[in-house]
Each structure stands twice: as structure tokens, then as C-alpha cells.
C-alpha positions as CSV (number, residue, x, y, z in Angstrom):
1,M,4.8,13.5,16.9
2,S,7.6,11.0,17.5
3,D,10.2,10.1,14.8
4,T,10.3,6.5,16.0
5,F,8.2,3.9,17.7
6,T,9.1,3.4,21.4
7,S,7.0,0.3,22.1
8,I,4.3,-2.0,20.6
9,D,1.6,0.0,22.5
10,H,3.0,3.2,21.1
11,V,2.6,1.8,17.6
12,Q,-1.0,1.0,18.2
13,E,-1.6,4.5,19.8
14,V,0.0,6.6,17.0
15,L,-1.5,4.5,14.2
16,S,-4.9,4.8,15.8
17,A,-4.4,8.6,15.7
18,Q,-4.1,8.1,11.9
19,N,-7.4,6.2,11.9
20,Y,-5.7,2.9,11.3
21,V,-6.9,0.2,13.7
22,C,-3.9,-2.1,14.3
23,G,-3.9,-5.4,16.1
24,R,-1.1,-6.3,18.4
25,P,0.5,-8.9,16.1
26,L,0.9,-6.4,13.3
27,A,1.9,-3.7,15.7
28,T,4.7,-6.0,17.0
29,V,6.0,-6.5,13.4
30,V,6.0,-2.8,12.8
31,F,7.8,-2.1,16.0
32,L,10.5,-4.7,15.4
33,A,11.0,-3.6,11.8
34,A,11.6,0.0,12.9
35,T,13.8,-1.1,15.8
36,L,15.9,-3.6,13.8
37,G,15.9,-1.9,10.5
38,R,14.3,-4.8,8.7
39,P,11.7,-4.6,5.8
40,I,8.2,-5.6,6.4
41,F,6.5,-8.1,4.0
42,L,2.7,-7.9,4.2
43,E,0.7,-10.5,2.4
44,G,-3.1,-10.9,2.1
45,E,-6.1,-10.4,0.0
46,A,-6.6,-7.1,-1.8
47,G,-8.4,-4.4,0.2
48,V,-7.4,-5.6,3.7
49,G,-5.3,-2.5,4.5
50,K,-1.7,-3.5,3.5
51,T,-1.1,-0.3,1.6
52,E,-2.8,1.8,4.3
53,I,-0.4,0.6,7.0
54,A,2.5,2.2,5.1
55,K,0.6,5.5,4.7
56,A,-0.3,5.5,8.4
57,M,3.3,4.7,9.5
58,A,4.6,7.6,7.4
59,A,2.0,10.1,8.7
60,A,2.5,8.9,12.4
61,L,6.2,9.4,12.2
62,G,6.2,12.6,10.2
63,K,8.2,11.0,7.4
64,R,7.9,11.2,3.7
65,L,6.1,8.2,2.0
66,I,7.7,7.1,-1.3
67,R,5.7,4.6,-3.2
68,L,6.9,2.2,-5.9
69,Q,3.8,0.8,-7.6
70,C,4.8,-2.6,-9.1
71,Y,3.6,-3.9,-12.4
72,E,4.4,-6.6,-14.9
73,G,7.6,-5.7,-16.8
74,L,8.9,-3.4,-14.2
75,D,12.7,-3.4,-14.4
76,A,15.6,-2.0,-12.2
77,S,16.2,1.1,-14.3
78,S,12.5,2.1,-14.2
79,A,12.5,1.7,-10.4
80,V,15.8,3.5,-9.8
81,Y,16.5,6.2,-12.3
82,E,16.5,7.4,-15.9
83,W,18.4,10.1,-17.8
84,N,16.6,13.2,-19.1
85,F,17.4,12.5,-22.7
86,P,15.5,15.6,-24.2
87,A,17.5,17.9,-21.8
88,Q,20.7,16.1,-22.7
89,M,20.0,16.6,-26.4
90,V,19.4,20.3,-25.9
91,A,22.7,20.6,-24.0
92,I,24.6,18.8,-26.8
93,R,23.1,21.0,-29.5
94,T,23.8,24.2,-27.5
95,A,27.4,23.1,-27.1
96,E,27.7,22.4,-30.8
97,A,26.2,25.8,-31.7
98,S,28.6,27.6,-29.4
99,G,31.6,26.2,-31.2
100,G,32.1,22.9,-29.5
101,A,32.8,22.4,-25.9
102,D,35.4,20.0,-24.4
103,R,34.1,16.5,-25.1
104,Q,35.0,15.0,-21.7
105,A,33.7,18.1,-19.9
106,L,30.4,17.8,-21.8
107,Q,30.1,14.1,-21.1
108,A,30.7,14.7,-17.4
109,E,28.0,17.4,-17.4
110,L,25.5,15.3,-19.3
111,F,25.7,12.4,-16.8
112,S,25.5,14.5,-13.7
113,D,22.7,14.9,-11.1
114,D,21.4,17.9,-13.2
115,Y,20.1,15.4,-15.8
116,L,19.2,12.6,-13.5
117,I,15.5,11.7,-13.0
118,E,15.2,9.9,-9.7
119,R,12.7,7.1,-9.4
120,P,11.3,5.7,-6.1
121,L,14.2,3.4,-5.1
122,L,16.9,6.1,-5.6
123,E,14.7,8.7,-3.9
124,A,14.4,6.5,-0.9
125,M,18.2,6.3,-0.6
126,R,18.7,10.0,-0.6
127,P,18.6,12.1,2.6
128,Q,15.1,13.4,3.3
129,E,13.7,16.2,5.4
130,G,12.3,14.6,8.5
131,G,14.7,11.7,8.3
132,A,14.6,8.4,6.4
133,P,11.4,7.9,4.5
134,V,8.9,5.1,4.5
135,L,9.4,3.2,1.2
136,L,6.3,1.4,0.0
137,I,6.9,-1.3,-2.6
138,D,3.3,-2.1,-3.5
139,E,2.1,-5.4,-5.1
140,I,5.5,-6.9,-5.5
141,D,3.8,-10.1,-6.8
142,R,3.0,-8.3,-10.0
143,T,6.7,-8.2,-11.0
144,D,8.9,-11.0,-12.2
145,E,11.8,-13.0,-10.6
146,P,14.7,-10.9,-12.1
147,F,13.3,-7.8,-10.4
148,E,12.9,-9.7,-7.1
149,A,16.6,-10.6,-7.3
150,F,17.6,-7.0,-7.9
151,L,15.3,-5.8,-5.1
152,L,16.9,-8.4,-2.7
153,E,20.3,-7.0,-3.4
154,A,19.2,-3.4,-3.1
155,L,17.5,-4.0,0.3
156,S,20.3,-6.1,1.7
157,D,22.7,-3.1,1.7
158,Y,20.3,-0.3,1.1
159,Q,22.2,0.8,-2.0
160,V,21.7,1.2,-5.7
161,T,24.3,1.5,-8.5
162,I,24.1,3.9,-11.4
163,P,26.9,3.0,-13.9
164,E,27.7,6.6,-14.9
165,L,27.7,7.9,-11.2
166,G,28.7,4.8,-9.1
167,T,27.1,3.3,-6.1
168,I,24.7,5.4,-3.9
169,V,24.3,4.2,-0.3
170,A,21.5,5.3,1.9
171,A,23.0,7.4,4.8
172,E,19.9,6.3,6.8
173,P,18.1,3.3,5.5
174,P,14.4,3.8,4.8
175,L,11.6,1.9,6.6
176,V,10.5,-0.5,3.8
177,V,7.0,-2.0,3.5
178,L,6.4,-4.6,0.7
179,T,2.9,-5.8,-0.1
180,S,1.6,-8.8,-2.0
181,N,-1.9,-9.8,-3.0
182,R,-0.5,-13.3,-3.6
183,T,-1.4,-13.5,-7.3
184,R,1.9,-15.5,-7.4
185,E,4.4,-16.8,-4.8
186,V,7.2,-14.4,-4.1
187,H,10.6,-16.1,-3.8
188,D,11.6,-17.3,-0.3
189,A,14.9,-15.4,-0.5
190,L,13.1,-12.0,-0.5
191,K,10.7,-13.1,2.2
192,R,13.6,-14.2,4.5
193,R,15.1,-10.7,4.3
194,C,11.8,-9.4,5.7
195,L,9.7,-9.6,8.8
196,Y,6.5,-11.4,7.5
197,H,2.9,-10.8,8.5
198,W,-0.3,-12.1,6.9
199,V,-3.0,-9.4,6.9
200,D,-6.3,-11.3,7.2
201,Y,-9.9,-10.0,7.0
202,P,-10.7,-8.4,10.4
203,T,-13.1,-9.8,13.0
204,F,-16.5,-8.3,13.3
205,D,-15.5,-6.1,16.2
206,R,-12.3,-4.9,14.6
207,E,-14.1,-4.1,11.3
208,I,-16.7,-2.1,13.2
209,A,-13.8,-0.2,14.8
210,I,-12.2,0.4,11.4
211,L,-15.5,1.6,10.0
212,Q,-16.1,4.0,12.9
213,A,-12.6,5.4,12.4
214,R,-13.0,5.9,8.6
215,A,-16.7,6.8,8.5
216,P,-17.6,8.1,12.0
217,E,-20.8,9.8,10.7
218,A,-22.4,6.4,10.1
219,A,-24.9,5.4,12.7
220,A,-24.0,2.4,14.9
221,A,-27.0,0.4,13.7
222,L,-26.1,0.9,10.0
223,S,-22.4,0.2,10.6
224,R,-23.3,-3.1,12.2
225,E,-25.6,-4.1,9.3
226,V,-23.0,-3.1,6.8
227,V,-20.1,-5.0,8.4
228,A,-22.3,-8.1,9.1
229,F,-23.5,-8.2,5.5
230,V,-20.0,-7.8,4.0
231,Q,-18.6,-10.5,6.3
232,R,-21.4,-12.8,5.3
233,L,-20.6,-12.1,1.6
234,R,-17.0,-13.3,2.3
235,T,-18.4,-16.7,3.0
236,E,-20.0,-16.9,-0.4
237,D,-18.4,-18.5,-3.4
238,L,-17.4,-15.2,-5.1
239,F,-14.7,-14.5,-7.7
240,K,-13.5,-11.5,-5.6
241,K,-14.5,-11.2,-2.0
242,P,-15.0,-7.7,-0.7
243,G,-12.2,-6.3,1.4
244,V,-12.2,-3.7,4.2
245,A,-11.8,-1.0,1.6
246,E,-15.1,-2.0,0.0
247,T,-16.8,-2.0,3.4
248,I,-15.7,1.6,3.9
249,D,-16.7,2.6,0.4
250,W,-20.1,1.0,0.7
251,A,-20.8,2.8,4.0
252,K,-19.8,6.1,2.5
253,C,-22.1,5.5,-0.5
254,L,-25.0,4.7,1.8
255,L,-24.3,7.9,3.8
256,A,-24.3,9.9,0.6
257,L,-27.7,8.4,-0.2
258,D,-29.0,9.2,3.3
259,V,-29.7,5.5,3.9
260,M,-30.5,4.8,7.5
261,E,-30.8,1.0,7.2
262,L,-30.2,-1.7,4.6
263,S,-33.0,-3.0,2.4
264,P,-33.0,-5.3,-0.6
265,E,-33.6,-2.4,-2.9
266,V,-30.7,-0.3,-1.5
267,I,-28.4,-3.3,-1.7
268,A,-29.3,-3.9,-5.3
269,D,-28.7,-0.3,-6.2
270,T,-25.3,-0.2,-4.5
271,L,-23.8,-3.6,-5.0
272,G,-21.2,-2.1,-7.3
273,A,-19.5,-0.5,-4.3
274,I,-18.6,-3.9,-2.8
275,L,-18.6,-6.4,-5.7
276,K,-16.4,-5.7,-8.7
277,Y,-17.4,-8.5,-11.1
278,Q,-20.7,-8.9,-12.9
279,D,-20.9,-12.6,-12.2
280,D,-20.6,-11.9,-8.4
281,I,-23.3,-9.2,-8.6
282,Q,-25.7,-11.5,-10.5
283,K,-25.1,-14.2,-7.9
284,I,-26.0,-11.9,-5.0
285,E,-28.6,-9.5,-6.2
286,G,-32.3,-10.2,-5.8
287,S,-33.5,-13.0,-3.5
288,A,-29.9,-14.0,-2.4
289,A,-29.3,-10.5,-1.1
290,K,-32.7,-10.5,0.8
291,Q,-31.9,-13.9,2.3
292,I,-28.5,-12.7,3.5
293,L,-29.9,-9.5,4.9
294,D,-32.6,-11.5,6.8
295,E,-29.9,-13.9,8.2
296,V,-27.7,-10.9,9.2
297,R,-30.6,-9.2,11.0
298,A,-31.5,-12.4,12.8
299,E,-27.9,-12.7,14.0
300,L,-27.7,-9.1,15.1
301,A,-31.1,-9.1,16.9
302,P,-29.8,-10.3,20.3
303,A,-27.3,-7.4,20.3
């Protein structure tokens, strides 16, 4: 296992060993990010493998994966650190019960590493066993602009500031992966700091390769039908188009049911594995599903 990527081909090789099928454009971005020490900004629809690339990179390099899951209202303190207030109160009461300790000494003790709870950004700046970690900042589009501005500053110098302790600088900068489902536009200033890549839905052949890697027990004929059906669904007017994650989930559900080939009945029973909104399910189930299946089989017949 290597602790760095030596070439673009090496990126594809080691990620493939982690069952992540990586195209050359994405492999190039990963290689350059690791070589130049630049964050990666991955944008695309939900379920196309943005989060998985960070997991695969960490596993391939033998590094720790630290994940910051973004959400509305996330602020700098929640992402960096917080103080263990219950433990601090116990220490204060213990000191008072023992006759009163030196006030300055007690204050220094209360705001020390012993009472510090590290959150993902601070953790990523600390030395790690196996070298600098992979820091995944997932779904950055769920946060607001003030947090983006803070993040831009933190990633520019790979440092964070704790008022009571001072500035903590990463001895070895983490390899940073930011993801966005594009529910809103992320500010250009943050994107310019990163190497950008749009993660699109895969081609038929690539999605077959992904499915074979993630569900190798699926028969080739079933895999082709599943991928062709899902790709056909993505052309429909749906509220939420199924991603690669849904393709894999559906195939595993079909395997659990010992399904050898698709049928309108099986599709109706398992649509919840690929479509997550009732309106979409109602639109596809019944005659629409049968028509799509017939069209898919007609397309696959020459193969």
C-alpha cells in the first residue's frame, strides 16, 4: 500500500482495488490534488459517488478518513471544537471543595487540551498515525455563506484558531475533498481554491463495471437489465433521478429476493429501492414500468 499517488494510472489502479471505478479525468484531478496539495471540489447529483471517492482514497492510501457532514446552521465552532463544559464544572466544584485553588492556575487547566473536544476540522489539523488524513467536507452546499468564508480561510493556510489556545497549524496538510449536490451555488472564491470536477452519471459500460465491482454475485444478464432500466429512468421527468448508489442498492435487493431477471411484478415490488418519492413511483409503476422494460430488452437484444 502506497502513502501517495505516483501517477494517474496508479490512482486508477489503487482505487479500483477499493472497488471504485474511476475515469481518467477524475483520476487526473485526484493525482494533481495529492501532488499539489490542493483541495478537490466534487459537484454532481446525489448518489453518483462523490462521497465514495474520499472513502476509497483514504483506504487506498492507508490514511484516516475524517468526515465533516454539513448541514444548515453549521458554524465554525461546531466544525472545529467545543469545550467539555460538564467536566469543567466538575473541576471547578472539586477545586472549591478542596479549599480553593489558584484562580489563574485553575483557568489555565480548564482551557487546556484535557477539556477540549475536537471536531473534524481541528482533528484534521492534528498529526495522525499513517500521515495526514483525508478530510471529507460533505455536502458543503447545505451550509451558508459565513461558513464558506470561514472554510476558505481555514483551507488557505490549513490552520484554525481557538481563542483560549491560539492558532493551530497543520504540520502536514490533509488531503481535502469537498462535495456538493448543487442545491445552491457555492461561492466562486471557495471553488477557485480547489481543483474542480463535475461527477456525472456514468456511461452504460462504466456503470456495469461499477455494479460488477460492488455486487459481483449478480449475473451478467441481470446486471445489464438493471443498469439499462435505471439509465432509462434517468431520462424520465422525475423529481429525483436515481443515482449509482440506487443502482447498487436495487441489484442487491434483487439478489436478496433470488431474482434472475426483471419483470413488471418484481419492478413494482422493489421500486422503493431506486425511487424515493411517491410521485415518481406512481409515475413509473404499472404500464410505464412494463413499457420501459420492453424497450430496454429490445435495446439489449443485439448484445
